[in-house]
Phi, psi and omega in degrees: 000130182288134181289133180290133182280151179279184183300312182291326177295321179292321177298315180299318180294321180295317178297317179298321179296320177295321182293332180295338181273352181286147177276121184295323179296318179300312179300314182297315182292325177298316181294315180297318179297320179294316178297322177298318178296320178297319179298319177297318178298317178298319179297316180295320178297320180296316179300316179298319179296319179295320178298316179296320181296315180295320181295321181275358178058051176234069183297341180295341180274349183299313180303320180297319179294318180295318180296316178299319180296314181298316180296317179297316180292325178295319178296315179295322179295316179298320178296315179296320179296321179296315180294317180298320179297319179295316180296319179298317179296315180296319180292322177297321179290325178290329181286346180283111185256155179236002185273059178258152179211173178300318181295320180292320177295325176296319177297319179296322180292317180295320179295331180271001179083017177265175174290162182289342180237144180281149180278171179296323179294320179294319178296319179296320178298318179296319178299316180295321179295317179292321178295319178298321179294312183294322180295337179275353182275161180282139176284133176234115183282130179270177183293328182275008175091353179278148179262121177253147182256130178217146174287134184242358178210169185293329179299316179291324181290318179298317178296320179297319179299316181298318180290323178293324176296323177294323177295318178299321179296324177288322179061070179289153178239000174291124188298321181295320179292318181296317179298320178294318178301311182299320179298314180292321179297321178293324177297313179298318179298317180296322181286340181253348176301132186256150175224153176291124184232033180260193181265107176296329180293322178294319177293321177298318177297318179298320179296320179295316179297318178297318178297322178299319179294319179296319178298321176300321178295320178295319177297323179297322178294316180293336179270009177096012181286344179089163181294337179297325179295320179293315179298320179298316180292323177297319179294318178298315180298320182289321181287317184283327185232320184299303180296311179302322180293322176296317177295320179299318179300314179293317184295332182270011172282101190261134178297154184300321182293330177284326177296321178296320180293323183279344185301320182264003181277124181231140357284162178300152179298329185257001178296324179295314180299312180297320181294319180297316179299315181295319181294315181296315180296318179295322178295322177296316179295319179295322179295322178292326181277345184290151178273108180255021176091006182289337181258009182288136177268130182250142179227150172257123183258123180268169183294334180271008177094354180288149176234136176232138180297128180261087183290331178295316178294322179295321178296317177298318180296318180294318179296321177295319178298315179296323179295318179297314181292323177296319178295321179296316178298319178299315180297317180298315180296321179293318178297314178296325178299312181291327176296319180295327178290340181289355180300328180290325177293315178296325179298315180294318179299314182288331174299314179298319185285320188266346184233347185241299186261341178053054178232000000 
């Protein structure tokens, strides 16, 4: 019997389901465009800084400005290269098609100036290519004792793609070969189709923190802070959470063969993150609901047995209770704040796992 998920688990699943409908190219181009704008801004700030330094005749500060500029641009370049690599990988996988048939191969042959039907030598070459591909796959024993071959890692999948492309170049028209090709191509496609496998709860927390910062900016404008305060808070929210969350979404697009491997892996990679968020949030709620003495009634007892309500002591007790709960809320918010900032770390880790080392 499947274990019923808790409140935070259901929220994480709902956020994850929404993310699956997002277009990866759209997200990637938005992030790249934003990084490009930031790079332009950094360049303009550096030029302005150099002009001020020259005007003030303090050339000793020039090396520091140049070093800061180089480091900042290197970081932005590395970030952009990482995003571009993820988008390139995703697009290459999307371009791999499996909708081939005898008729389509015949059209390809005619367009290439070949005959409409493949020769016996061409058919034999395709058979050898498909056999070579299957022999390189991992054996998986089924329940009935038969051994089925499936690719279990990216090395096997990359080799399979290359061999399938060679078969496409030959364009066989033998129906049995074509059916076999389509079956294997669909297996490769299924093993490389990606799904979001990250923590929806972490993204939800980041969104809440970002919204909180934006609300602070709006309050600042209404309080006379000017439109600059709002623009500043929007920029901070986008840099601290918007861009990292977009990168995290791309980085957590996990190939099918890795999802199968992780399905039986316990505990989940993100169970710890979700559990920490739930524990911290739950501790905050429990602390607010706890009795810290704020409702205690105080009395002054005299020597003759009389009692009088001590409202001063009760006020002090209530203020102390509010101070304790306020400090608890502050600590919880700070912990959640730092957890939300960790999305950029998780994004880099998942990029390495899902796009580089495939582990």
